[in-house]
C-alpha positions as CSV (number, residue, x, y, z in Angstrom):
1,X,-11.7,-14.1,17.7
2,X,-11.9,-13.5,13.9
3,X,-11.7,-9.9,12.7
4,X,-15.2,-10.4,11.0
5,X,-16.9,-11.2,14.3
6,X,-14.8,-8.6,16.3
7,X,-15.5,-6.0,13.8
8,X,-19.2,-5.9,14.8
9,X,-18.5,-6.4,18.5
10,X,-16.0,-3.6,18.8
11,X,-18.0,-1.2,16.8
12,X,-21.0,-1.7,19.2
13,X,-19.0,-0.7,21.9
14,X,-17.2,2.2,20.1
15,X,-20.4,3.8,19.1
16,X,-21.5,3.9,22.7
17,X,-18.1,5.0,23.9
18,X,-18.1,8.1,21.6
19,X,-20.9,9.3,24.0
20,X,-22.7,11.7,21.4
21,X,-26.3,10.2,22.2
22,X,-26.5,9.4,18.5
23,X,-29.0,6.8,17.4
24,X,-27.2,6.2,13.9
25,X,-24.7,3.8,15.4
26,X,-27.4,1.3,16.4
27,X,-28.4,0.8,12.7
28,X,-25.6,-1.4,11.8
29,X,-25.0,-3.3,15.0
30,X,-25.7,-7.1,15.5
31,X,-25.4,-6.7,19.3
32,X,-26.7,-3.5,20.8
33,X,-24.5,-1.7,23.6
34,X,-26.3,-1.8,27.0
35,X,-24.7,1.2,28.2
36,X,-22.1,3.9,27.4
37,X,-18.4,3.6,28.3
38,X,-16.9,6.8,29.8
39,X,-14.6,8.4,27.3
40,X,-11.7,8.5,29.6
41,X,-11.9,4.7,29.8
42,X,-12.6,4.1,26.2
43,X,-9.5,6.1,25.1
44,X,-7.1,4.7,28.1
45,X,-6.0,1.8,26.0
46,X,-4.8,1.4,22.4
47,X,-7.6,-1.1,21.7
48,X,-10.0,1.5,22.9
49,X,-8.9,3.7,19.9
50,X,-8.8,0.7,17.6
51,X,-12.5,0.0,18.6
52,X,-13.5,3.6,18.2
53,X,-12.2,3.3,14.6
54,X,-13.9,0.2,14.0
55,X,-17.0,2.1,15.2
56,X,-16.6,4.7,12.6
57,X,-16.2,2.3,9.8
58,X,-19.3,0.5,10.9
59,X,-21.2,3.9,10.8
60,X,-20.0,4.4,7.3
61,X,-21.3,0.9,6.3
62,X,-24.8,1.8,7.5
63,X,-27.7,2.0,4.9
64,X,-27.9,5.7,5.3
65,X,-24.4,6.1,4.1
66,X,-22.3,3.7,2.0
67,X,-24.4,0.7,2.8
68,X,-26.9,2.0,0.3
69,X,-27.7,5.8,0.0
70,X,-24.4,6.9,-1.3
71,X,-23.6,3.8,-3.5
72,X,-26.5,2.1,-5.1
73,X,-29.3,4.0,-3.6
74,X,-29.9,7.9,-3.5
75,X,-26.5,8.6,-5.1
76,X,-27.2,6.3,-8.2
77,X,-30.6,7.5,-8.7
78,X,-29.2,11.1,-8.8
79,X,-26.6,9.7,-11.4
80,X,-29.3,8.3,-13.5
81,X,-27.9,4.9,-13.1
82,X,-30.4,2.9,-11.0
83,X,-34.0,3.5,-10.1
84,X,-37.6,2.4,-10.3
85,X,-38.7,3.6,-13.9
86,X,-42.4,3.6,-13.3
87,X,-44.4,6.4,-11.6
88,X,-45.8,4.1,-8.9
89,X,-42.9,5.1,-6.3
90,X,-43.4,8.9,-6.5
91,X,-40.4,9.4,-4.3
92,X,-38.1,7.4,-6.7
93,X,-39.7,9.1,-9.8
94,X,-39.1,12.5,-8.1
95,X,-35.5,11.8,-7.1
96,X,-34.9,10.7,-10.8
97,X,-36.4,14.1,-11.8
98,X,-34.5,16.2,-9.3
99,X,-37.8,17.4,-7.7
100,X,-36.0,18.5,-4.5
101,X,-39.0,20.3,-3.0
102,X,-40.8,16.9,-2.8
103,X,-41.0,16.2,1.2
104,X,-40.0,12.7,0.8
105,X,-37.0,13.4,-1.4
106,X,-36.0,16.3,0.7
107,X,-36.1,14.0,3.9
108,X,-33.7,11.5,2.2
109,X,-31.3,14.3,1.3
110,X,-31.4,15.8,4.8
111,X,-30.8,12.3,6.3
112,X,-27.7,11.9,4.0
113,X,-26.4,15.4,5.0
114,X,-27.1,14.7,8.8
115,X,-25.5,11.1,8.7
116,X,-22.4,12.3,7.1
117,X,-21.8,15.0,9.8
118,X,-22.6,12.3,12.5
119,X,-19.8,10.3,11.1
120,X,-17.6,13.2,11.1
121,X,-18.4,13.9,14.7
122,X,-17.5,10.3,15.6
123,X,-14.1,10.8,13.8
124,X,-13.5,14.0,15.7
125,X,-13.9,12.2,19.0
126,X,-11.0,9.9,18.0
127,X,-9.0,12.7,17.0
128,X,-9.8,14.9,20.2
129,X,-8.5,12.2,22.3
130,X,-5.6,11.2,20.2
131,X,-4.3,14.8,20.4
132,X,-3.6,14.5,24.1
133,X,-3.6,10.7,24.8
134,X,-3.0,9.4,28.2
135,X,-0.3,6.8,27.2
136,X,2.3,6.7,24.4
137,X,2.1,4.2,21.6
138,X,3.6,4.2,18.1
139,X,0.3,2.9,16.6
140,X,-1.5,6.2,17.7
141,X,0.0,7.9,14.8
142,X,-1.5,5.4,12.4
143,X,-4.9,5.8,14.2
144,X,-4.7,9.8,13.9
145,X,-3.6,9.3,10.2
146,X,-6.6,7.2,9.6
147,X,-9.1,9.3,11.3
148,X,-7.8,12.5,9.4
149,X,-8.1,10.7,6.1
150,X,-11.6,9.7,7.0
151,X,-12.4,13.2,8.0
152,X,-11.2,14.6,4.8
153,X,-13.1,11.9,2.8
154,X,-16.4,12.7,4.3
155,X,-16.0,16.4,3.9
156,X,-15.2,16.0,0.3
157,X,-18.5,13.9,0.0
158,X,-20.3,16.8,1.6
159,X,-18.7,19.2,-1.1
160,X,-19.5,16.9,-4.2
161,X,-23.1,16.7,-3.1
162,X,-23.9,20.0,-1.2
163,X,-21.6,22.7,-2.9
164,X,-21.1,24.2,-6.2
165,X,-18.7,23.0,-9.0
166,X,-15.4,24.3,-7.9
167,X,-13.8,25.3,-11.2
168,X,-17.2,26.9,-12.4
169,X,-17.3,29.1,-9.0
170,X,-13.6,30.1,-9.4
171,X,-14.4,31.2,-13.1
172,X,-17.3,33.2,-11.8
173,X,-15.2,34.9,-9.2
174,X,-16.3,36.3,-5.8
175,X,-17.1,34.6,-2.6
176,X,-18.9,31.2,-3.1
177,X,-20.5,29.4,-0.1
178,X,-18.7,26.1,0.8
179,X,-19.7,23.8,3.7
180,X,-19.3,23.5,7.4
181,X,-16.0,21.9,8.2
182,X,-16.3,20.3,11.6
183,X,-13.6,19.8,14.1
184,X,-15.8,19.0,16.9
185,X,-17.4,15.9,18.3
186,X,-20.9,17.6,18.7
187,X,-23.8,18.2,16.4
188,X,-23.9,22.0,16.8
189,X,-24.2,24.0,13.7
190,X,-20.6,24.9,12.4
191,X,-19.5,27.7,10.7
192,X,-19.5,27.7,6.8
193,X,-16.2,28.3,4.9
194,X,-15.9,29.6,1.4
195,X,-15.7,27.0,-1.3
196,X,-12.0,27.5,-1.8
197,X,-11.3,27.4,1.9
198,X,-13.5,24.2,2.3
199,X,-11.2,22.4,-0.2
200,X,-8.0,23.8,1.3
201,X,-9.2,22.2,4.5
202,X,-9.7,18.8,3.0
203,X,-6.3,19.0,1.7
204,X,-4.8,20.1,5.1
205,X,-6.3,17.1,6.8
206,X,-4.9,14.9,3.8
207,X,-1.6,16.3,4.2
208,X,-1.3,15.7,7.9
209,X,-2.7,12.0,7.2
210,X,0.1,11.6,4.6
211,X,2.8,12.4,7.1
212,X,1.3,10.1,9.8
213,X,0.8,7.3,7.5
214,X,4.2,7.5,5.7
215,X,5.2,4.1,7.0
216,X,1.8,2.3,6.1
217,X,2.8,-0.3,3.5
218,X,1.2,-3.5,4.8
219,X,-1.9,-2.9,2.5
220,X,-2.6,-6.4,0.9
221,X,-4.0,-9.0,1.1
222,X,-7.5,-7.8,1.7
223,X,-8.6,-10.3,4.1
224,X,-11.3,-9.2,6.6
225,X,-10.7,-12.2,8.8
226,X,-7.2,-11.2,9.6
227,X,-7.0,-9.9,13.2
228,X,-4.1,-7.5,13.1
229,X,-5.6,-4.0,12.8
230,X,-2.3,-2.7,11.3
231,X,-1.9,-5.3,8.5
232,X,-5.2,-5.6,6.6
233,X,-5.1,-2.1,5.4
234,X,-7.4,-2.0,2.4
235,X,-10.3,-2.1,5.1
236,X,-8.8,0.9,6.7
237,X,-8.2,4.3,5.5
238,X,-4.4,3.7,4.6
239,X,-1.7,5.8,2.9
240,X,-2.9,5.0,-0.6
241,X,-6.3,6.0,0.2
242,X,-4.9,9.4,1.3
243,X,-3.2,9.6,-2.2
244,X,-6.5,8.6,-4.0
245,X,-8.5,11.2,-2.3
246,X,-5.8,13.7,-2.9
247,X,-5.9,13.0,-6.7
248,X,-9.8,13.0,-6.6
249,X,-9.8,16.5,-4.8
250,X,-7.2,17.9,-7.2
251,X,-9.2,16.7,-10.1
252,X,-12.4,18.4,-8.9
253,X,-10.3,21.6,-8.4
254,X,-8.9,21.0,-12.0
255,X,-5.3,21.1,-10.8
256,X,-4.1,18.7,-13.1
257,X,-0.3,18.7,-12.0
258,X,-1.3,17.5,-8.4
259,X,-4.1,15.2,-9.6
260,X,-1.5,13.4,-12.0
261,X,1.1,13.3,-9.3
262,X,-1.1,11.6,-6.7
263,X,-2.9,9.3,-9.0
264,X,0.5,7.9,-10.1
265,X,1.4,7.3,-6.5
266,X,-1.3,4.7,-6.5
267,X,-1.1,3.4,-10.1
268,X,2.5,3.0,-9.9
269,X,2.6,1.1,-6.5
270,X,2.5,-2.3,-8.2
271,X,3.3,-4.2,-5.1
272,X,-0.4,-3.9,-4.0
273,X,-2.4,-2.5,-6.7
274,X,-2.9,-3.7,-10.4
275,X,-5.9,-3.9,-12.8
276,X,-6.9,-7.5,-13.2
277,X,-6.5,-9.4,-16.3
278,X,-9.4,-9.6,-18.6
279,X,-9.5,-13.4,-18.1
280,X,-10.0,-13.0,-14.4
281,X,-12.2,-9.8,-14.5
282,X,-15.6,-11.3,-13.3
283,X,-14.1,-13.4,-10.7
284,X,-11.9,-10.8,-9.0
285,X,-12.9,-7.3,-9.9
286,X,-16.7,-7.0,-9.8
287,X,-17.4,-7.0,-6.1
288,X,-15.7,-6.5,-2.7
289,X,-12.8,-7.1,-2.1
290,X,-11.7,-6.6,-5.6
291,X,-8.2,-7.9,-4.9
292,X,-5.5,-5.6,-6.3
293,X,-8.1,-3.0,-7.4
294,X,-9.7,-1.9,-3.9
295,X,-7.7,0.9,-2.4
296,X,-10.1,1.4,0.6
297,X,-13.3,-0.4,1.4
298,X,-15.4,-1.4,4.4
299,X,-16.2,-4.8,5.7
300,X,-20.1,-4.9,6.1
301,X,-21.7,-8.2,7.2
302,X,-25.1,-6.9,6.4
303,X,-24.5,-5.7,3.0
304,X,-25.7,-8.6,0.8
305,X,-29.1,-8.5,2.6
306,X,-29.3,-4.7,1.8
307,X,-28.4,-5.6,-1.7
308,X,-31.0,-8.4,-2.0
309,X,-33.7,-6.4,-0.4
310,X,-33.3,-3.3,-2.7
311,X,-31.9,-4.5,-5.9
312,X,-33.5,-8.1,-6.2
313,X,-37.3,-7.6,-5.5
314,X,-39.6,-9.6,-7.5
315,X,-42.0,-6.9,-8.9
316,X,-42.4,-6.3,-12.4
317,X,-40.7,-3.9,-14.7
318,X,-41.1,-0.4,-13.8
319,X,-41.6,-1.3,-10.1
320,X,-38.3,-3.0,-9.6
321,X,-34.9,-1.1,-9.4
322,X,-33.3,-1.5,-12.6
323,X,-30.5,0.1,-14.7
324,X,-30.9,2.3,-17.8
325,X,-33.0,0.9,-20.7
326,X,-31.5,-2.1,-22.6
327,X,-30.9,0.0,-25.7
328,X,-29.1,2.7,-23.8
329,X,-26.9,0.2,-22.0
330,X,-25.9,-1.6,-25.3
331,X,-25.1,1.9,-26.5
332,X,-23.1,2.8,-23.6
333,X,-21.0,-0.4,-23.8
334,X,-20.6,-0.5,-27.3
335,X,-17.0,-0.9,-28.5
336,X,-17.3,0.4,-32.0
337,X,-16.2,4.0,-31.4
338,X,-13.0,4.5,-33.2
339,X,-12.9,1.1,-34.6
340,X,-11.9,-0.6,-31.1
341,X,-13.2,-4.0,-31.0
342,X,-14.1,-6.9,-28.4
343,X,-16.5,-7.1,-25.7
344,X,-16.9,-5.1,-22.7
345,X,-17.0,-7.5,-20.0
346,X,-18.9,-5.2,-17.6
347,X,-22.1,-5.3,-19.4
348,X,-23.0,-8.9,-18.7
349,X,-21.4,-8.6,-15.4
350,X,-23.3,-6.0,-14.2
351,X,-26.9,-6.3,-15.7
352,X,-29.4,-9.1,-16.7
353,X,-32.1,-8.4,-19.1
354,X,-35.5,-9.6,-17.6
355,X,-38.2,-9.0,-20.1
356,X,-36.9,-5.6,-21.1
357,X,-36.0,-4.5,-17.5
358,X,-32.2,-4.6,-17.0
359,X,-31.7,-6.0,-13.5
360,X,-28.6,-4.8,-11.7
361,X,-26.8,-8.1,-10.6
362,X,-23.2,-6.8,-10.1
363,X,-23.2,-7.5,-6.4
364,X,-25.6,-10.4,-6.1
365,X,-27.4,-12.3,-9.0
366,X,-30.0,-14.1,-7.0
367,X,-31.7,-13.1,-3.7
368,X,-32.0,-16.7,-2.6
369,X,-28.3,-17.1,-2.5
370,X,-27.7,-14.3,-0.1
371,X,-26.9,-16.3,2.9
372,X,-24.4,-18.4,0.9
373,X,-22.0,-15.4,0.2
374,X,-18.8,-16.1,2.1
375,X,-18.1,-13.6,4.8
376,X,-14.9,-12.2,3.0
377,X,-17.1,-11.1,0.0
378,X,-19.4,-9.0,2.1
379,X,-18.3,-5.5,2.0
380,X,-18.3,-2.3,0.2
381,X,-15.5,-1.0,-2.2
382,X,-15.3,2.9,-1.6
383,X,-12.0,3.5,-3.8
384,X,-10.9,1.6,-6.6
385,X,-7.9,1.8,-8.9
386,X,-9.8,2.5,-12.3
387,X,-10.7,6.0,-10.9
388,X,-6.9,6.6,-10.6
389,X,-6.5,5.8,-14.3
390,X,-9.4,8.1,-15.1
391,X,-7.9,10.9,-13.2
392,X,-4.6,10.3,-14.8
393,X,-6.1,10.3,-18.2
394,X,-8.0,13.6,-17.7
395,X,-5.0,15.3,-16.3
396,X,-2.5,14.4,-19.0
397,X,-4.7,15.1,-21.9
398,X,-3.3,18.5,-22.5
399,X,0.3,18.0,-21.7
400,X,0.8,14.3,-22.8
401,X,-1.8,13.0,-25.1
402,X,-0.2,9.7,-25.4
403,X,0.1,9.3,-21.8
404,X,-3.8,10.1,-21.4
405,X,-4.7,7.4,-24.0
406,X,-2.3,4.7,-22.2
407,X,-4.1,5.4,-18.9
408,X,-7.6,5.2,-20.5
409,X,-6.4,2.1,-22.4
410,X,-5.1,0.3,-19.4
411,X,-8.8,0.1,-18.1
412,X,-10.3,-0.9,-21.5
413,X,-7.7,-3.7,-21.7
414,X,-8.7,-5.1,-18.3
415,X,-12.3,-5.0,-19.1
416,X,-11.9,-6.9,-22.1
417,X,-11.8,-4.1,-25.0
418,X,-9.2,-3.2,-27.3
419,X,-7.0,-0.1,-27.1
420,X,-7.7,3.2,-28.6
421,X,-5.1,4.1,-31.2
422,X,-4.8,7.7,-29.9
423,X,-6.5,9.6,-32.5
424,X,-10.2,9.1,-31.6
425,X,-10.8,12.2,-29.5
426,X,-9.6,15.4,-31.1
427,X,-10.5,17.8,-28.3
428,X,-10.6,17.8,-24.5
429,X,-14.4,18.0,-24.7
430,X,-14.7,14.9,-26.8
431,X,-12.1,13.1,-24.6
432,X,-14.1,14.1,-21.4
433,X,-17.3,12.8,-22.9
434,X,-15.5,9.4,-23.2
435,X,-14.3,9.6,-19.6
436,X,-17.7,10.3,-18.6
437,X,-18.9,7.2,-20.3
438,X,-16.4,5.3,-18.6
439,X,-17.4,6.3,-15.2
440,X,-20.8,5.1,-16.1
441,X,-19.8,1.8,-17.4
442,X,-17.4,1.1,-14.5
443,X,-19.0,2.6,-11.4
444,X,-22.7,1.6,-11.7
445,X,-23.8,0.7,-8.1
446,X,-20.9,2.6,-6.5
447,X,-22.5,6.1,-6.4
448,X,-19.8,7.8,-8.3
449,X,-21.5,9.1,-11.5
450,X,-23.5,12.2,-10.1
451,X,-20.2,13.7,-9.0
452,X,-18.9,13.2,-12.5
453,X,-21.8,14.6,-14.3
454,X,-21.4,17.5,-12.0
455,X,-17.8,17.9,-12.7
456,X,-17.9,17.8,-16.5
457,X,-21.1,20.1,-16.5
458,X,-22.5,19.0,-19.8
459,X,-26.1,18.0,-20.7
460,X,-27.0,14.4,-19.7
461,X,-29.7,11.9,-20.7
462,X,-32.1,10.7,-18.2
463,X,-32.1,6.9,-17.1
464,X,-35.3,6.3,-19.3
465,X,-33.6,7.9,-22.5
466,X,-36.6,10.2,-22.9
467,X,-35.3,13.4,-21.5
468,X,-32.2,15.4,-21.5
469,X,-31.1,17.5,-18.4
470,X,-29.3,20.6,-18.6
471,X,-26.5,21.1,-16.1
472,X,-27.3,23.7,-13.2
473,X,-26.9,24.2,-9.6
474,X,-30.5,23.5,-9.2
475,X,-29.6,19.9,-10.0
476,X,-26.1,19.6,-8.7
477,X,-26.3,21.4,-5.3
478,X,-28.4,19.4,-3.1
479,X,-30.6,21.3,-0.6
480,X,-29.2,21.6,3.0
481,X,-31.3,20.8,5.9
482,X,-33.5,23.7,6.9
483,X,-32.1,23.8,10.4
484,X,-28.6,24.5,9.0
485,X,-30.1,27.6,7.4
486,X,-32.2,28.8,10.1
487,X,-29.7,28.7,13.1
488,X,-27.5,31.3,11.8
489,X,-24.7,29.8,9.9
490,X,-22.6,32.4,8.1
491,X,-19.5,32.2,5.7
492,X,-16.2,32.4,7.2
493,X,-13.9,34.3,4.7
494,X,-10.6,33.9,6.2
């Protein structure tokens, strides 16, 4: 049985086996489980653990998480990257304008919060049983490492969306609310830790994952049809994904020494990762599996249909999901700054002008071809190499200016642009503004821009170009579900 076929079947059984009584698992299954498998049976074999992890990854690929909401859906609306620009869809309009007290908007946000914690609960079930397994097998360490990495990854996602900007909170002093950090496989309300302690718990999980995945080197090729759980590692949370999330975490904390250290562990691992040559950019790096650039992603058999249904509808401008206005995108992708030339390949690869509406075609250009997409291209890239270069550039600006420009230029050259000379941005503020633009150029459709707007904490322009938003917690800290507030959660300050 190919990995593509078994992925769905195993995920079905695994979701049932986790025995949480959660309906979320059913949303991505091709075959519904008819019953639940007792946990002592599910986790009595190595295959049972593998199937449980397939279930976790299948849950992440659902439309309420990375299949849509946290990539080209809610997250990219909040990042002013994609949306319906007319006022016909009031929910979309209110999301783009951060009207969080709108009932429909709040419901979407609460669904995101709850689905993240459901996924975390699923991971915790694997970790709970792996802590005292009924048998011995060397591969259990790999599974534990993956699970710990995913738990840290998901809690960091909650922090990026539902907690304050870390560095601003540190500057303000005092005790700042973080998030519930969950170690259990139930959905009871968890204790809320301080912001600093929440970040430290992310790092502790990553530290343990790094040790457990120390020998995890069979990363490429990214071939979802490969049957070996321990060889096709870009579609599993592998050792380099741990390094990448450590780099992301330290960047958000503005701990630039450690951010640079872990970003380099990825960028310097040339055996598996390299930015594509500009001549093969559109054929290799635009979509999953982004060979050589994808650090971690999900195989998702239904992904192209989600893309077609949401991004390629046939309604007119203002009522379709589209990108920023044409003139705004032309300005964003302009290569004239600092005299740098050439053409940014990303603009044409990501957008198509349809009578003034900038259709987002990065993942699929024509809805009628959805069934023609080969199975190996049906997936979601969650961590890609350019982010590591951006983190490295930001981290090095004060201590190694030439190194910072070299990191930024590496991505520019790959995307068809010329290098910056090293004198264009005389201040950190100006350099970070350019990095913010790079996140917008590179990560359209991937849900990364909102977190960077929050990180840099500067005024930003709306998707329609007619409004400037001032950074604030009212925008950048999404509201928690009311049940989390009403049931007595308290901040743990230890």
